[in-house]
N, C-alpha and C positions, 0 to 999 in steps of 0.2 A: 504494500500500500504506500502510495506516495504522500508527501507532505502537502498540507493545504496552506493557502495564503489568504490573508485579508487585505493585501496590498494592491489588489486589482489584477494580479497575474492570473491568466487563464491557460487552459491546456492540461496536459498530463500532470497529475499531482496537485491540481488546484481543486477547489470546492465549487467551481462555477456550475457544474451540471447538477449538483444536489439541490440547489435552491431555485432552479429555473422555473418560473411560473408559480411559485409558492409564495403568495403575498398574504395569505390569511384573509380575515374578514373583519370589518369594523364591528361586527356583532359577536366576535369571539370573546370569551371570558375564561379565566382560569380560576379554579377553585376545587375544593374537595367534596362538594355537595353531591357529586355523582360517583364518588369513590366506592368501589365494591369491597366489602369486607370490613373487619374491625379497623379502627383508626385511633391514633393517639390524640386526645383532646387537651392534655396538659402534662407538663413535666417540670421538674426542678430538683432541688436538693435541700436537705435539712441536716443540721448538725445536732446530734443527740447530746443531751446534757450528761452530767457525771453519773446519773442514775440510769442512763440508757433510754431516755424518753424524749420524744419530739412531737410537735404538732405541725401538720401541714394544712394551710388554709388557702383556699382558691375561690374564684368567682363561682356563683351558683351554677350547677349543672342542670340543664333542662331534662325533664322526664323522670326524675327520681334516681336514687342511688343504685337501684337494682339493674340499671342499664349499663353500669360501668364497673370496671375491675382495676384496682390499684396494683402496681407492680413495683418491687423494691430491689435495689442492689446496694452493696456496701463495700468498703475497703477494709472491713473488720472481719475477723474469723467468726464472730457470732452473727448468725443469719438474722436479719431484721424481719419483723412481721408487723402487719397493720391491724388496726382495730377501730371500732366505732366509726365506720365509713358513712358519711352523710353527703348531701349535695354541696356542702361548702367546706368540709374538712375531714381529716382522719388522723388518728394517733399512730405513731411509729414507735416500736419498742425494739431495742437491739443492744449491741455492745456499748459499754461506757464510752462516752465522747466519740462515738463513731460518726462518720460522714456517710449519709445515705442519699442515694439518688432515687427519685420516684417518677413514675409516669401513670397516668390514668388513661385507660383504653376503653372506648365504647364497644360494647358487645355486639355480636350478630352480624348478619349479612344483609345488605340492602335488598329489600324486596321479599325477604322471607316473612313468615308469619309470627316470628318470635321477637319480642323486645328490641325492635330496631326501627329504622326509618328516619326521615329527617327530624331533627330535634324539635323544629317548630311545629310539626304535625303532632308529635308525641305530647308536647307541652299543652296543646290545645284540645286534646281528646279526653 
């Protein structure tokens, strides 16, 4: 495969043939509203205190806590675990003074009959 150029060079090794006639549309939009499958809706990190406790607070999740799963990872040998998951927060327990990364994933597949679909539709039903 040859090198590509953005300097106006055309011919073998250039990218001129790849974009020919592809101008897109003024009506195009990018977003995850049509993404198939589970999706991450929030992520971050929390430092646990000397007793191994931390609290993660985030903006309210539409549709209720049953539509989401929190996931945790840490740099500590003691595996962290979550508890008291609500639409605005959850507790993290793990090793003393551990640094824990978290993410919240929306469950389900788009279009199935179980706890999924656009959040705006779920919140209004």
